[in-house]
N, C-alpha and C positions, 0 to 999 in steps of 0.2 A: 281442752284440745290444745295440742302443741302448736307453736308458731308455724304459720303456713310458709311454704317455700316461695321463692320468687316466681316460679312458673305458675303456681296456683294463684298467687295474688294478681298476676297479670290478667288472668281470666276471670277470677271471682273475687273482686275487690270487696273486702269486708265493710267498707264505709259507704258503699253505694246506697243511696236512699231506696227504700222499699216502696215503690209506687203501688197505689191501691189496686191497679190493674194486674199486678203480678208480673210485669215485664221481666223476662230473663235478660234481654238486651236493654241497657239504659236508653230511654226514649230520646228522640231528637226534638228539641224545643226551638222552633224557628221564630217565635214571636219576638218582635223588637221592643214591645212595651207590655207592661203588666198592670192589671187593675188593682188599685188600692182598696182596702176595706172602707176607709173614710178619707175624705179630701184632706190632703196633707199628711196623712198617716203612712207609715212605712209598709203597712199591709203585711204580706207574708215574706217580705225581705227582698223581693224583686221589683224594680221600677222600670228600668231601661236596660236593654240587653248588653250594651257596651259596659255598663257598670256591674252586671251580674246576670248570669244565665244558668239555668239548672244543668244543661248539657255540659257547659264549660266547668261548672263546679264539680261535676262527677269526674270529668277528665283530670282536673287539677288534683283532686283527692287521689286518683290513681297514680299520677306522676310523682306526687310527693311520697306516697307509700312505697313505690318501687325504688325510689332513691333513698329510702329510710330517712326522710326529711319531714319537717313540720308544714312547709308551705311550698306551693308551686303556683306560678303565674303563667297562663297560656296566652301567647301573643300571635300576631298574624304572620310572623316570619322569624327565622333565626336572627336576622339583622335587627328586627324589632327588639328581640330579647337582649342582644348585645348593646344596642343603643340605649335601651332603658337602664341597664346596669350602669353604664357610663354616665348618663345624664342625671341619674339619681344619686350618684356617688361623688362626681367631680365638680370642682369649682375653678374659676380662673386662678392660675398660679400653682395648681396642683401638678403633681408629677406622676407619670405612669411608667412602670417597667413591664415590658412585654417581650415574649419570645420572638426571635428574629424571623422565624418561619411561621407565618400566620395566614389564615384565610384572607383572600384579597379584599373582600368586603370589610373585614375588620380593620385592615391596614388603611383602607380608604377612609373609614370613619375616623380613625386616629389622626391621619395626616391632613385630611381635607375639611373636617368639621371641628375636631377638638383642638387642633393646633391653632387655628385662627381665633379660637375662644380663649387663648392664653394657657392652654394645658400642654405641658411638655411630655413627650413620649420618647423613651430610650428603648431601642431594640437590642436584645442581648442573646448570646448563646445560652439558652436555658438548659442545655444538657448538663451544665456545671452549676450547681446551686451557689457556689462561691462567686461566680460571675454575676448572678442575679443579686446576691447580697451586696457586691461591690457597686452595683448600679443604683441602689436605693439612696435616697437623700432624706433630709428632714421633711421635705415636701411630698414625699411619695405617699399617695393616697390609694393607689390601685396597683396590684400585681396581676397581670393577665397572661394566662398560659393556655396553650393547646397541648394535649398529650393523648394519643399521637398527633403530630402536626400534619397539616395539609400543605404540600403533597408528599413530603419526604419521610413521613412516618418516624420523626424523631420523638423521643420521650423526655419528659422531665420527671425528676424525683418529686412527686407531689408532696410527700411528707416533709422532705427537707425544705422545699420552697415554702411550705406552710409555716415553718419555723422562721424563715427569713421574713415573710410578710408580717408575722406576729411581732417580730422584733422591730420592724419598721412602723408598726401600728397602722398597717395598710390592709385594705380589703383584698382578699385573695380569691380570684375568680378563675375557674377552669372551664374551657369549652370542651365538653365531653362527647361531642357529636359523633366522632369516629368510633368511640368505644361503646356507648350506651350504658345504662346501669346494669345490664346483663354482664358486662365485661369488667367494668371499673366504676367505683363509687367514690369520687373525690372527697365528698363531705366526710366520709369515714377516715380519710387520711389527713384531714385538717383544713381543707378548703372551706371558705365561707359561703361561696356561691358557685353553683354549677349552671351552665347554660347549654341549650341544645338548639340546633335546627331540627325540629321534629319532622321536617320535610323528608329527612334522610331515613336512617335505619328505624327510628321509632315508629314512623308511619309505615314505611316499608313497601309502599305500592305506587310511588311516584304520582299520586293523585290528590295530595292535600298539602298545601304550604302552611308552615307554622313554626313557632319557636316556643321555648319554655325557659323559665328561670326557676331554680329550686334552691331553697335555703332553709336553715333552722332559725334564723334571726327574725323575730316578730316585727321589730321596728323596720328593718330593711325590707321585709316582705311588703309591708304597707306602703313604703316609699316606692318600691318597684310597681306595685299595683296602681298607685296614683299616677306615676309617670307613664307607664305603659298603656293603661286603659283610659284614664281620664285626660291626661295632658296630651299624649300622642294619639289617642284614639285607635290604638293598635291591638285591641282585643281580638283573640282568635274567633272567627265566625263559627256559629253553632254547627253547621254542616261539617266543617273541617274538624271540629272537636269530635263529632260523631265518627268520622272516618279514622281519626287518630286513635280513639278509644278502641275501635275495631282492630286496627293494626297492632296495638299493644298486646292483644290476646295471643298473637303468634310470635311476638318478639323473641322469646327464648328459643323456640324452634328454629326461627329464621336465622338468628345469630349463630346457632350451632352449625347450620349448614353453610352460611356465609364464611365462617371461619375455617371449616374443613375444606371448602373449595378454594379459599384464598391460600391456604397452606399448600394444597396440591399444585396450584398455579405457580406460586412462588418457588417451590422446589423444582418444577419443570423449567422455569425461566432461568434459575440459577445455574443450570447445567447446559444451557443452550449457547452455542458459539456466537450467535448473532446478538446476544444480550451481554452488555459489559458490566451491568450492576443491577442488583435487585434490592429494593427497600421494603422490608417486611419484618416486623419484630419477632415473628415466629421462626425465622431462620437463625441458626447459631452464628452466622456471619454478621448479623446485625450488631452494631457496636453496643447496643443496650438490651440485648436479648435477656441478660440476667435480671435487669431491672423490670423488664416486661413480665418475666416469670414471677417476680416478687409482688408487683402491685396490680397485676391484671389477671382476670380469670379467662385467659385466651388472648388472642393477638389481633382481633378485629378482622374486618372483611375487605380492606383496601390494600392493594399492592401497587407499588410504582416501580418502574424500571427504566433503564437507559438502553436504547437501541444503538448498535454499532453503525453509526451513520449520522448524517446531518438532518436538518428539518425536512428536506424533501424526501429522504429515505424513510423517515419516521412516518410522515403522512402517507407515503405509498404503502407502508405496512398496515396502517389503519384501514385503508381502502380495501384491503384484501380480506378483512374479517367478515364473518357471516353471523356467528352467534353473538358476539359482542356488538353492542350498539354504540356508535360514535356519538357521544352526547355528554354534556356537562351534568353536574349533580352526581349523586351517589346514594346508596342505601336501599334501593328498590330490589324487588325479587329478580329483576333482569340484570344481567351483567352489562356494564357500561365501560367505555374506554375513551380517552381523550389525549390529544396533543396539548399538554398543559401550557406550554409557552404561548400558544396562539388561541387557546380557549379559556379556561378558567383563570389563567394569569395573563390574559391578553391585554388587560388594562394597565399592567405594570410596564415601566420603561425597561429598556435593555439592561441598564445599570441595576435597576431594582431586582430584576429577575436573576442577574448574575450574583448579586449579594445574597439572594434567597436560595441559591444553589439550583435554580430551575434552568436546566440546559435545553438546547433546541432538540435534543434527542430523548427528553424525558416523557414518559407515558404514564398516566395514572389509570389504574383499572380497578374500579369498585366491582368486586366479584359477587355475582348473584347466586341463586340457589338452583341453577340448572344442573344437569348431570356433569360431574367434573370431567369425565372422559371427553364429553363434547367440547367443553371449554378448552381443555388442553389440545385437543385435535385442531380446533379453530386457530389457536395461537401457533401451533406447529406448522400448519399449512401456510399461514401468512408469513411467518418468519422464513419458511423454506423458500418462498418466492424471492426474498431478498438475497438468497445465496445462489440463485440460478444464474 
């Protein structure tokens, strides 16, 4: 039989254990502890659910397979995955090079936890690999990138930065949450580690929090598993594993619709007089559109844009929306929208938001899978109110 496609593997993972009951859907194992065959003996391999659980093992096998990797570690949140990679990799005196446009939680981890531990972080314009290379030092142990970034959808050349990290003998980690393995597979371009907030597109239904680390490195995988599940106690709960496994079955279908809808929304916004700028890699006006075409299989499901007005005008626009839900997070089947400066980036200072390019008129819109005509009509009506 020829190698199965991504869409088929998302539904029918070849490594799923074959339960004696013949379950088509991998069963949910809620037990927190497991009986051993003999006192002190390992039994059938499971002892305590934090250390190992059949439902989580099934999910991790699926995540690794979809990424084309050897290992996956499923954790309780995206920040648990990010923290685990950092704590398993870095020591006092180490240096990190990170893209200047980062998820707020990642930046808070770097600035508020790692810096007091004696770990130095430099934020750079990662759209230029030469800038990343210039920032590395003999102490650089980790190069951390998002591509596309949150919330301005900037890209980094993953292959070129992989070479930079290799030259610096540093671990290269990519947060691939916005893309998912449907759209982009960084390990194939030279990354050492990929992390996800599985809460977002991978689960896709806004009902299960989680995170994942994926890698081909056996030794690092064991270190991540120790730190994440044993030291931090952040293993993903079985029920969340079950929901995520279910969500993965429709990931290819959902991402196809997310991206088609996002393209339609971006093109509409780009032509609207009340919008001054649109950030979306699928537009030819995006400064890295050519790179997106080269290293991605699509352009993702998130659009951000600037309203012609101040914060009050931007908030007034959001209040007029009906189909879009004003809420943080992203990646569910429903379309969300937010005033980034006061919501997901509300923990940043004015100076930090300015450095990150987050203006008072910036809006982030994770586009769902509704009818695209309804989404465009909703935006059109709300923008029209601003022009009355």
